[in-house]
C-alpha positions in Angstrom: 0.0 0.0 0.0 2.8 2.4 0.8 4.4 1.8 -2.6 1.1 2.6 -4.4 0.8 5.9 -2.4 4.4 6.8 -3.1 3.9 6.1 -6.8 0.8 8.3 -6.9 2.6 11.1 -5.2 5.5 10.9 -7.5 3.3 10.9 -10.6 1.4 13.9 -9.2 4.6 16.0 -9.0 5.1 18.4 -11.9 7.6 17.2 -14.4 11.1 18.6 -14.1 12.6 20.4 -17.0 15.7 18.5 -16.8 15.8 17.2 -20.4 16.7 19.3 -23.5 13.3 19.1 -25.1 11.5 20.4 -22.0 14.1 23.1 -21.5 13.8 24.3 -25.1 10.0 24.4 -24.7 10.4 26.3 -21.4 12.7 28.9 -23.1 10.1 29.4 -26.0 7.2 29.6 -23.5 9.0 32.1 -21.2 10.0 34.3 -24.2 6.4 34.3 -25.5 5.3 35.5 -22.0 8.1 38.1 -22.0 9.6 36.4 -18.9 13.2 36.8 -19.8 14.4 35.8 -16.3 12.8 32.4 -16.6 14.0 32.0 -20.2 17.5 32.9 -19.1 17.5 30.3 -16.3 16.3 27.6 -18.7 18.9 28.7 -21.3 21.7 28.5 -18.8 20.6 25.0 -17.7 20.4 23.9 -21.4 23.8 25.3 -22.2 25.3 23.6 -19.1 23.9 20.3 -20.3 25.4 20.9 -23.7 28.8 21.8 -22.2 28.7 18.7 -20.2 28.6 16.7 -23.4 24.9 16.1 -23.9 24.6 16.0 -27.8 20.8 16.7 -27.8 21.3 19.8 -25.7 24.2 20.8 -27.9 22.0 20.5 -30.9 19.3 22.7 -29.3 21.8 25.4 -28.3 23.3 25.2 -31.8 19.9 25.8 -33.3 19.3 28.8 -31.0 22.6 30.3 -32.2 21.8 29.4 -35.8 18.5 31.3 -35.9 18.6 33.6 -32.9 15.8 33.5 -30.4 15.4 36.7 -28.5 18.0 35.8 -25.9 20.8 34.6 -28.1 21.7 36.6 -31.2 22.5 34.8 -34.4 26.1 33.6 -34.2 27.1 31.1 -36.9 30.5 30.2 -35.5 29.0 29.3 -32.1 26.2 27.5 -33.9 28.6 25.4 -35.9 30.5 24.3 -32.8 27.4 23.1 -31.0 25.8 21.6 -34.1 28.9 19.8 -35.1 29.0 18.1 -31.7 25.3 17.1 -32.1 25.8 16.0 -35.7 28.9 13.9 -34.9 26.8 12.2 -32.2 24.0 11.4 -34.7 21.5 13.6 -33.1 18.4 14.3 -35.2 18.4 17.5 -37.2 21.9 18.5 -36.1 23.5 17.5 -39.4 20.8 19.4 -41.4 21.2 22.5 -39.2 25.0 22.2 -39.5 24.8 22.0 -43.3 22.6 25.2 -43.2 25.0 27.0 -40.9 28.0 26.2 -43.2 26.2 26.7 -46.5 24.8 30.1 -45.6 28.2 31.5 -44.7 30.5 29.4 -47.0 33.6 31.3 -48.1 35.1 28.6 -50.3 34.9 25.2 -52.0 36.1 23.3 -48.9 33.3 24.7 -46.8 30.8 23.8 -49.4 32.1 20.2 -49.5 31.7 20.2 -45.7 28.1 21.4 -46.1 27.5 18.7 -48.7 28.9 16.0 -46.3 26.4 17.0 -43.5 23.5 17.3 -46.0 24.2 13.7 -47.0 24.4 12.7 -43.3 21.1 14.5 -42.7 19.4 12.4 -45.4 20.5 9.3 -43.5 19.7 10.4 -39.9 16.5 12.4 -40.6 15.2 10.8 -43.7 15.0 12.0 -47.3 11.8 14.0 -46.9 13.0 15.9 -43.9 16.3 16.9 -45.5 15.4 17.7 -49.1 15.3 21.4 -48.5 18.7 21.3 -46.9 20.2 19.4 -49.8 18.6 22.0 -52.2 20.0 24.9 -50.1 23.5 23.4 -50.2 23.2 22.9 -54.0 22.0 26.4 -54.4 24.9 27.8 -52.3 27.3 25.7 -54.4 26.2 27.5 -57.6 27.4 24.7 -59.9 30.4 23.6 -57.8 30.9 19.8 -57.9 30.0 18.5 -54.4 31.0 14.9 -55.0 33.9 14.9 -52.6 31.6 16.2 -49.8 28.9 13.7 -50.6 31.5 10.9 -50.5 32.7 12.1 -47.1 29.2 12.0 -45.9 28.8 8.4 -47.1 32.0 7.4 -45.3 30.7 9.0 -42.1 27.5 7.1 -42.5 29.4 3.8 -43.0 31.5 4.4 -39.8 28.3 5.4 -37.9 26.6 2.2 -38.9 29.6 0.0 -38.0 31.1 1.7 -35.0 28.3 3.8 -33.6 28.9 7.1 -31.8 32.4 7.8 -30.5 32.2 11.5 -29.8 33.6 12.7 -26.5 34.3 16.0 -24.9 32.3 19.2 -25.1 31.2 21.7 -27.8 32.1 24.5 -25.4 35.3 26.4 -25.8 37.2 27.2 -22.6 37.1 30.8 -21.5 
């Protein structure tokens, strides 16, 4: 009987926002209510999770930097760091967002090849329908540049991911 009462009490408690998806939702909700203090607290917690090596949290922070959100201004370099960590971990939508971050600010052919790599990975991780727009964006940014090398790099990444799984360690956060 005590166990049943304990379970009922535990289930009645409000859910903690200790996962990246809930924290992201809390940030959006707080911003929509113009409660920047609550949004800031949730953002700090999400960023701490990312810096502790949580790839899903890193992907969410990367996306916030990629598009800006009212708290964080758009910062493609920071976005790429967080998104790369998420993408290398195989986190959904990270590879697509990384390809967007690279392609929208590509200065040369090597960066376009890198964008093509992550667009290829996005097709594998997220499915073709979800990533078609990303592939089109990378091709548009390439403006006729042959992206075969980047696509081949993506295929190699996928093969390693299939055979070895995720081996990413560390943190997307820079010291300082």
